[in-house]
TORTOR-781407 format. One line per 3 residues: number of its first residue (from 0); for each residue x, y, z of N, C-alpha, C, CB. Coordinates in nm, 2 decimals. Atoms other than C-alpha are relative to their C-alpha. Glycine has a CB too. Layout:
% residues N
NUM	X,Y,Z,X,Y,Z,X,Y,Z,X,Y,Z | ...
END
This chain:
% residues 167
0	-0.04,0.13,-0.06,3.37,-2.68,-1.28,-0.04,-0.01,0.15,0.15,-0.01,-0.03 | 0.03,0.00,-0.14,3.32,-2.58,-0.92,-0.15,-0.02,0.03,0.04,0.14,0.07 | 0.15,0.01,-0.02,2.94,-2.56,-0.95,-0.03,-0.15,-0.02,-0.08,0.08,-0.11
3	0.03,0.15,0.03,2.93,-2.92,-1.10,0.05,-0.08,0.12,0.08,-0.04,-0.14 | -0.06,0.07,-0.12,3.15,-3.03,-0.80,-0.10,0.01,0.11,0.14,0.06,0.04 | 0.09,-0.03,-0.10,2.90,-2.87,-0.56,-0.13,-0.08,-0.01,-0.02,0.15,-0.01
6	0.13,0.07,0.03,2.59,-3.02,-0.73,0.02,-0.15,0.02,-0.03,0.02,-0.16 | -0.02,0.14,-0.02,2.75,-3.37,-0.73,0.01,-0.03,0.15,0.13,-0.04,-0.06 | -0.01,0.02,-0.14,2.84,-3.33,-0.36,-0.14,0.01,0.06,0.11,0.10,0.06
9	0.15,-0.01,-0.05,2.47,-3.22,-0.29,-0.07,-0.13,-0.02,-0.07,0.11,-0.08 | 0.08,0.12,0.03,2.33,-3.52,-0.46,0.05,-0.13,0.08,0.00,-0.03,-0.15 | -0.06,0.11,-0.07,2.58,-3.76,-0.31,-0.04,0.00,0.15,0.16,0.01,-0.02
12	0.03,0.00,-0.14,2.52,-3.65,0.05,-0.15,-0.02,0.03,0.05,0.12,0.06 | 0.14,0.03,-0.02,2.14,-3.65,0.01,-0.02,-0.14,-0.02,-0.08,0.08,-0.10 | 0.02,0.15,0.01,2.15,-4.00,-0.13,0.06,-0.08,0.11,0.07,-0.05,-0.14
15	-0.06,0.07,-0.12,2.39,-4.12,0.14,-0.09,0.01,0.12,0.12,0.05,0.04 | 0.08,-0.02,-0.12,2.16,-3.96,0.41,-0.12,-0.09,-0.02,-0.04,0.15,0.02 | 0.12,0.07,0.02,1.85,-4.11,0.26,0.00,-0.16,-0.01,-0.07,0.05,-0.12
18	-0.01,0.15,0.02,1.97,-4.46,0.16,0.09,-0.07,0.09,0.05,-0.03,-0.14 | -0.08,0.06,-0.11,2.23,-4.53,0.43,-0.03,0.04,0.13,0.14,0.02,-0.02 | 0.00,-0.05,-0.14,2.23,-4.30,0.73,-0.13,0.00,0.07,0.05,0.13,0.00
21	0.14,0.00,-0.06,1.85,-4.29,0.78,-0.04,-0.13,0.06,-0.11,0.05,-0.11 | 0.04,0.13,-0.05,1.86,-4.65,0.85,0.07,-0.03,0.14,0.04,-0.10,-0.10 | -0.07,0.00,-0.13,2.08,-4.60,1.15,-0.09,0.08,0.11,0.15,0.06,-0.01
24	0.06,-0.06,-0.11,1.90,-4.53,1.48,0.03,-0.07,0.13,-0.15,0.01,-0.02 | -0.05,0.07,-0.12,2.11,-4.65,1.77,-0.08,0.05,0.12,0.15,0.03,0.01 | 0.06,-0.02,-0.13,1.92,-4.67,2.11,-0.12,0.09,-0.02,0.09,0.06,0.09
27	0.11,-0.08,0.03,1.63,-4.48,1.95,0.02,0.15,0.01,-0.10,-0.03,0.10 | -0.04,-0.14,-0.01,1.81,-4.14,2.01,0.10,0.05,-0.10,0.06,0.01,0.14 | -0.11,-0.04,0.07,2.11,-4.14,1.79,-0.03,-0.03,-0.15,0.12,-0.06,0.06
30	0.02,0.01,0.14,2.08,-4.08,1.42,0.09,0.11,-0.08,-0.14,0.02,-0.04 | -0.09,-0.10,0.07,2.36,-3.92,1.20,-0.07,0.07,-0.11,0.14,-0.08,-0.05 | 0.05,-0.08,0.10,2.27,-3.64,0.98,0.12,0.06,-0.07,-0.10,0.11,0.05
33	-0.11,-0.04,0.07,2.56,-3.61,0.75,-0.02,0.10,-0.12,0.07,-0.12,-0.04 | 0.03,-0.10,0.10,2.39,-3.40,0.49,0.04,0.14,0.03,-0.14,-0.01,-0.04 | -0.04,-0.14,-0.04,2.49,-3.10,0.70,0.14,0.03,-0.05,-0.01,0.02,0.15
36	-0.13,-0.04,0.05,2.84,-3.14,0.57,-0.01,0.09,-0.12,0.07,-0.13,-0.03 | 0.01,-0.09,0.11,2.72,-2.98,0.26,-0.01,0.15,0.03,-0.12,-0.03,-0.08 | 0.01,-0.14,-0.04,2.62,-2.66,0.44,0.12,0.04,0.07,-0.12,0.02,0.09
39	-0.12,-0.04,-0.07,2.93,-2.66,0.66,0.11,0.03,-0.09,0.05,-0.11,0.09 | -0.12,-0.02,0.09,3.17,-2.68,0.37,-0.03,0.08,-0.13,0.06,-0.12,-0.04 | 0.03,-0.08,0.11,3.00,-2.45,0.12,0.09,0.12,0.00,-0.14,0.05,0.01
42	-0.09,-0.12,0.00,3.23,-2.17,0.01,-0.05,0.11,0.07,0.03,0.04,-0.13 | 0.05,-0.12,-0.08,3.22,-1.86,0.22,-0.03,0.11,-0.10,0.11,0.05,0.11 | 0.03,-0.12,0.10,3.21,-1.64,-0.10,-0.14,-0.01,-0.05,0.10,0.00,-0.12
45	0.13,0.00,0.06,2.86,-1.75,-0.18,-0.09,0.11,0.07,-0.07,-0.15,0.01 | 0.07,-0.11,-0.05,2.60,-1.47,-0.15,-0.10,-0.05,0.11,-0.09,0.06,-0.13 | 0.09,0.04,-0.12,2.37,-1.47,0.16,-0.13,-0.05,-0.05,-0.03,0.13,0.09
48	0.12,0.05,0.05,2.06,-1.52,-0.05,0.01,-0.13,-0.07,-0.06,0.09,-0.09 | -0.03,0.13,0.06,2.22,-1.81,-0.24,0.02,-0.10,0.10,0.12,0.01,-0.09 | -0.02,0.10,-0.11,2.32,-1.97,0.09,-0.14,-0.04,0.06,0.10,0.05,0.11
51	0.13,0.03,-0.06,1.96,-1.94,0.22,-0.08,-0.09,-0.10,-0.07,0.12,0.03 | 0.07,0.09,0.10,1.82,-2.10,-0.10,0.05,-0.13,-0.01,0.01,0.06,-0.14 | -0.07,0.15,-0.01,2.07,-2.38,-0.10,-0.05,-0.07,0.13,0.17,0.02,0.00
54	0.03,0.06,-0.13,2.00,-2.44,0.27,-0.15,-0.06,0.00,0.02,0.11,0.10 | 0.14,0.04,0.00,1.63,-2.46,0.21,-0.02,-0.12,-0.08,-0.09,0.11,-0.06 | 0.03,0.12,0.09,1.64,-2.70,-0.08,0.08,-0.12,0.04,0.05,0.03,-0.15
57	-0.06,0.12,-0.05,1.89,-2.92,0.09,-0.09,-0.06,0.11,0.14,0.03,0.07 | 0.09,0.06,-0.10,1.66,-2.96,0.39,-0.13,-0.06,-0.06,-0.03,0.10,0.10 | 0.11,0.04,0.06,1.36,-2.99,0.16,0.02,-0.13,-0.07,-0.05,0.10,-0.09
60	-0.02,0.13,0.07,1.51,-3.27,-0.04,0.01,-0.11,0.10,0.14,0.01,-0.08 | 0.01,0.10,-0.10,1.56,-3.46,0.28,-0.14,-0.02,0.06,0.09,0.04,0.12 | 0.15,0.01,-0.04,1.20,-3.38,0.39,-0.08,-0.08,-0.09,-0.06,0.14,0.00
63	0.08,0.07,0.10,1.07,-3.51,0.07,0.02,-0.15,0.01,0.05,0.05,-0.14 | -0.03,0.13,-0.01,1.24,-3.84,0.11,-0.05,-0.06,0.13,0.14,-0.02,-0.01 | 0.05,0.06,-0.14,1.16,-3.88,0.49,-0.15,0.03,0.02,0.08,0.07,0.12
66	0.14,-0.04,-0.02,0.81,-3.73,0.46,0.00,0.06,0.15,-0.10,-0.13,-0.01 | -0.01,-0.06,-0.14,0.89,-3.51,0.77,-0.06,0.14,0.00,0.15,0.00,0.05 | 0.08,-0.13,-0.02,0.68,-3.20,0.69,0.08,0.13,0.01,-0.08,-0.02,0.11
69	-0.07,-0.13,0.00,0.95,-2.94,0.66,0.10,0.03,0.13,-0.10,0.11,-0.01 | -0.09,-0.02,-0.12,1.16,-2.99,0.99,0.14,0.01,-0.05,-0.02,-0.11,0.12 | -0.14,0.00,0.05,1.48,-3.05,0.80,0.02,0.13,-0.08,0.03,-0.13,-0.10
72	-0.02,-0.13,0.07,1.42,-2.75,0.57,0.00,0.11,0.10,-0.12,0.02,-0.10 | 0.00,-0.11,-0.09,1.35,-2.52,0.86,0.13,0.00,0.08,-0.12,-0.01,0.09 | -0.13,0.01,-0.08,1.66,-2.64,1.06,0.11,0.04,-0.09,0.03,-0.15,0.06
75	-0.10,-0.03,0.09,1.87,-2.62,0.76,0.01,0.14,-0.05,-0.01,-0.09,-0.12 | 0.01,-0.15,0.03,1.75,-2.27,0.67,0.05,0.09,0.11,-0.15,0.04,-0.03 | -0.05,-0.08,-0.12,1.82,-2.15,1.02,0.16,-0.01,0.01,-0.06,-0.05,0.13
78	-0.14,0.02,0.01,2.18,-2.30,0.99,0.05,0.10,-0.11,0.03,-0.15,-0.02 | -0.05,-0.09,0.10,2.22,-2.11,0.66,-0.01,0.14,0.03,-0.08,-0.02,-0.12 | 0.01,-0.15,-0.04,2.10,-1.79,0.82,0.12,0.04,0.10,-0.14,0.02,0.08
81	-0.10,-0.04,-0.10,2.35,-1.81,1.12,0.14,-0.04,-0.04,-0.04,-0.08,0.14 | -0.13,0.05,0.05,2.64,-1.97,0.93,0.10,0.11,-0.01,-0.02,-0.05,-0.15 | -0.10,-0.11,0.00,2.81,-1.63,0.86,0.04,0.04,0.14,-0.04,0.11,-0.06
84	-0.03,-0.04,-0.14,2.79,-1.54,1.23,0.09,-0.11,0.07,-0.14,0.02,0.09 | -0.08,0.10,-0.06,2.93,-1.87,1.33,0.14,0.01,-0.04,-0.04,-0.14,-0.02 | -0.12,-0.01,0.07,3.21,-1.84,1.09,0.08,0.12,0.05,-0.01,0.00,-0.14
87	-0.07,-0.12,-0.05,3.30,-1.49,1.22,0.04,-0.03,0.14,-0.09,0.12,-0.01 | -0.03,0.02,-0.14,3.29,-1.60,1.58,0.12,-0.10,0.00,-0.12,-0.05,0.08 | -0.10,0.10,-0.01,3.51,-1.90,1.51,0.14,0.04,-0.07,-0.05,-0.14,-0.06
90	-0.12,-0.03,0.08,3.75,-1.76,1.25,0.07,0.13,0.06,-0.03,0.03,-0.16 | -0.05,-0.13,-0.05,3.79,-1.42,1.42,0.03,0.10,-0.11,0.11,-0.01,0.08 | -0.02,-0.09,0.11,3.78,-1.25,1.09,-0.12,0.10,-0.01,0.02,-0.08,-0.14
93	0.11,-0.11,0.01,3.58,-0.93,1.01,-0.04,0.02,-0.15,0.05,0.13,0.07 | 0.04,-0.06,0.13,3.38,-0.82,0.71,0.04,-0.07,-0.12,0.05,0.14,0.00 | -0.04,0.05,0.13,3.54,-0.87,0.37,0.10,-0.11,0.01,0.05,0.11,-0.08
96	-0.09,0.11,-0.03,3.80,-1.10,0.51,-0.07,-0.14,-0.01,0.07,0.02,0.12 | 0.07,0.13,-0.01,3.54,-1.37,0.55,-0.03,-0.05,-0.14,-0.13,0.00,0.09 | 0.04,0.05,0.14,3.45,-1.38,0.17,0.12,-0.07,-0.06,-0.05,0.14,-0.10
99	-0.11,0.07,0.06,3.81,-1.49,0.08,0.05,-0.12,0.09,0.12,0.10,-0.02 | -0.03,0.10,-0.09,3.81,-1.73,0.37,-0.04,-0.14,-0.04,-0.05,0.03,0.13 | 0.05,0.14,0.03,3.80,-2.11,0.33,0.00,-0.07,0.12,0.09,-0.07,-0.11
102	0.02,0.08,-0.12,3.67,-2.34,0.59,0.11,-0.10,0.01,-0.13,-0.07,-0.01 | -0.10,0.10,0.01,3.93,-2.60,0.48,0.14,0.06,0.05,0.01,-0.05,-0.14 | -0.11,-0.06,-0.06,4.20,-2.35,0.60,-0.01,0.02,0.14,0.03,0.12,-0.07
105	0.02,-0.02,-0.14,4.06,-2.33,0.94,0.07,-0.11,0.08,-0.15,0.00,0.04 | -0.07,0.11,-0.09,4.26,-2.50,1.22,-0.11,-0.10,0.05,0.07,0.08,0.14 | 0.08,0.11,-0.04,4.12,-2.83,1.34,-0.09,0.03,0.12,0.08,-0.12,0.03
108	0.09,-0.03,-0.12,4.00,-2.71,1.69,-0.11,0.11,-0.04,0.09,0.06,0.12 | 0.10,-0.11,0.05,3.82,-2.40,1.53,-0.11,-0.07,-0.10,0.08,0.12,-0.07 | 0.09,0.07,0.10,3.67,-2.63,1.26,-0.09,-0.09,0.09,0.08,-0.10,-0.10
111	0.07,0.08,-0.08,3.55,-2.86,1.54,-0.11,0.08,0.07,0.09,-0.07,0.09 | 0.08,-0.10,-0.07,3.40,-2.57,1.74,-0.12,0.03,-0.09,0.08,0.13,0.04 | 0.09,-0.04,0.10,3.22,-2.45,1.42,-0.10,-0.11,-0.03,0.07,0.05,-0.12
114	0.09,0.12,0.04,3.09,-2.79,1.32,-0.09,-0.04,0.12,0.09,-0.12,-0.06 | 0.07,0.04,-0.11,2.98,-2.89,1.67,-0.12,0.11,0.03,0.09,-0.02,0.12 | 0.10,-0.10,-0.03,2.79,-2.56,1.72,-0.11,-0.01,-0.10,0.06,0.13,-0.01
117	0.10,0.01,0.10,2.62,-2.58,1.39,-0.09,-0.13,0.00,0.06,0.01,-0.14 | 0.07,0.12,-0.02,2.52,-2.94,1.43,-0.09,-0.01,0.12,0.10,-0.12,0.00 | 0.09,-0.01,-0.12,2.39,-2.89,1.78,-0.13,0.08,-0.02,0.08,0.06,0.11
120	0.11,-0.10,0.03,2.18,-2.59,1.68,-0.10,-0.06,-0.10,0.05,0.13,-0.05 | 0.09,0.06,0.10,2.04,-2.78,1.37,-0.09,-0.10,0.06,0.08,-0.06,-0.11 | 0.08,0.11,-0.06,1.95,-3.08,1.57,-0.10,0.04,0.10,0.09,-0.09,0.07
123	0.08,-0.04,-0.10,1.80,-2.90,1.85,-0.13,0.05,-0.07,0.06,0.11,0.09 | 0.12,-0.06,0.08,1.57,-2.70,1.60,-0.08,-0.11,-0.06,0.04,0.09,-0.11 | 0.07,0.11,0.06,1.49,-3.02,1.42,-0.09,-0.08,0.09,0.09,-0.08,-0.07
126	0.07,0.08,-0.09,1.40,-3.22,1.71,-0.12,0.07,0.08,0.09,-0.07,0.09 | 0.11,-0.09,-0.06,1.21,-2.94,1.88,-0.12,0.01,-0.09,0.05,0.14,0.04 | 0.11,0.00,0.09,1.00,-2.90,1.57,-0.08,-0.12,-0.03,0.05,0.04,-0.12
129	0.07,0.13,0.02,0.93,-3.26,1.55,-0.09,-0.02,0.12,0.09,-0.12,-0.01 | 0.08,0.02,-0.12,0.81,-3.26,1.91,-0.10,0.11,0.01,0.09,0.00,0.13 | 0.08,-0.11,0.00,0.67,-2.91,1.89,-0.07,0.03,0.13,-0.09,-0.01,-0.12
132	0.05,-0.02,-0.14,0.63,-2.89,2.27,0.12,0.00,0.09,-0.10,-0.11,0.03 | -0.11,0.00,-0.09,0.84,-2.82,2.56,-0.04,-0.11,0.11,0.02,0.15,0.07 | 0.05,0.10,-0.09,0.65,-3.10,2.74,0.10,-0.12,0.02,-0.14,-0.06,-0.06
135	-0.11,0.10,-0.01,0.92,-3.36,2.66,0.13,0.06,-0.04,-0.03,-0.13,-0.10 | -0.13,-0.07,0.02,1.21,-3.12,2.67,0.12,-0.08,0.03,0.01,0.12,0.08 | -0.12,0.10,-0.03,1.44,-3.39,2.82,0.02,-0.09,-0.12,-0.03,-0.08,0.13
138	-0.01,0.09,0.12,1.37,-3.62,2.53,0.06,0.08,-0.12,-0.15,-0.06,-0.04 | -0.05,-0.08,0.10,1.44,-3.34,2.28,0.15,0.02,0.02,-0.08,0.12,-0.01 | -0.13,-0.03,-0.03,1.75,-3.25,2.46,0.09,-0.12,-0.01,0.01,0.07,0.15
141	-0.09,0.12,0.00,1.88,-3.61,2.49,0.01,-0.04,-0.16,-0.07,-0.12,0.09 | -0.02,0.03,0.14,1.81,-3.68,2.12,0.08,0.09,-0.07,-0.13,-0.02,-0.07 | -0.09,-0.10,0.06,1.98,-3.35,2.03,0.15,-0.03,0.03,-0.03,0.14,0.05
144	-0.13,0.03,-0.05,2.29,-3.44,2.24,0.06,-0.13,-0.08,0.00,-0.02,0.16 | -0.05,0.12,0.05,2.32,-3.80,2.13,0.02,0.00,-0.16,-0.09,-0.11,0.04 | -0.02,-0.01,0.16,2.26,-3.73,1.75,0.10,0.10,-0.04,-0.14,0.04,-0.07
147	-0.11,-0.09,0.03,2.49,-3.43,1.76,0.14,-0.07,0.01,-0.01,0.14,0.08 | -0.12,0.06,-0.01,2.76,-3.64,1.90,0.03,-0.10,-0.11,0.01,-0.07,0.13 | -0.01,0.10,0.11,2.70,-3.92,1.65,0.03,0.07,-0.13,-0.14,-0.09,-0.02
150	-0.02,-0.08,0.12,2.68,-3.67,1.36,0.15,0.05,0.00,-0.10,0.12,-0.01 | -0.14,-0.06,-0.01,3.00,-3.50,1.49,0.11,-0.10,-0.02,0.01,0.08,0.13 | -0.11,0.11,0.03,3.20,-3.83,1.48,0.01,-0.01,-0.14,-0.04,-0.14,0.07
153	-0.02,0.01,0.14,3.12,-3.87,1.12,0.07,0.12,-0.06,-0.13,-0.02,-0.07 | -0.06,-0.13,0.05,3.21,-3.50,1.05,0.15,0.00,0.03,-0.08,0.13,0.06 | -0.14,0.00,-0.03,3.54,-3.53,1.24,0.08,-0.11,-0.08,0.01,-0.03,0.14
156	-0.07,0.10,0.08,3.63,-3.85,1.06,0.02,0.05,-0.14,-0.08,-0.14,-0.01 | -0.01,-0.05,0.14,3.57,-3.68,0.72,0.09,0.11,0.00,-0.13,0.03,-0.07 | -0.09,-0.11,0.00,3.75,-3.37,0.82,0.15,-0.04,0.02,-0.04,0.10,0.11
159	-0.14,0.07,-0.01,4.06,-3.58,0.94,0.05,-0.06,-0.12,-0.01,-0.10,0.11 | -0.03,0.07,0.13,4.05,-3.77,0.62,0.04,0.11,-0.10,-0.13,-0.08,-0.06 | -0.03,-0.11,0.09,4.04,-3.44,0.42,0.13,0.08,0.05,-0.13,0.11,-0.02
162	-0.12,-0.07,-0.05,4.31,-3.29,0.65,0.13,-0.08,-0.04,-0.01,0.02,0.16 | -0.12,0.09,0.04,4.54,-3.59,0.59,0.03,0.00,-0.15,-0.02,-0.15,0.05 | -0.01,0.00,0.15,4.46,-3.57,0.21,0.07,0.12,-0.05,-0.13,-0.02,-0.06
165	-0.05,-0.13,0.03,4.58,-3.21,0.20,0.15,0.00,0.02,-0.07,0.12,0.08 | -0.13,-0.01,-0.04,4.91,-3.28,0.36,0.08,-0.08,-0.09,0.03,-0.05,0.13
END
């Protein structure tokens, strides 16, 4: 039953990203990428190889709809790679404790730090690969900061909604 729920969430977030959120581009710099919620909230018990495969296919599905040549797949794959390290740093758990850990059990400040870090890294990699040069580094950095803030607002709203629903 859990796998069906995850597949439905995968499809829902990809469709929301492609059909709704890709149509937002405020001031030419800000674009929310909410499909990252899927990677952020995957169970921590998932295997490392499974996480990398899922990350790649999530980014690839966005790339196929946007015709962006693999930048989302690359950035998502990197987030899938560093996700366990980010979780260890934020949750302050070690080794096997992390496999039984749930992100939904994380305190809100730690959850925000984890989400903001992953979102910023993802966006920086994605925009840098899109530009593929340090010539316009300020533009890459501005797009990263603005889009990260915009994405984080949506993530926070969803986290608060889920937090209130649990109580």
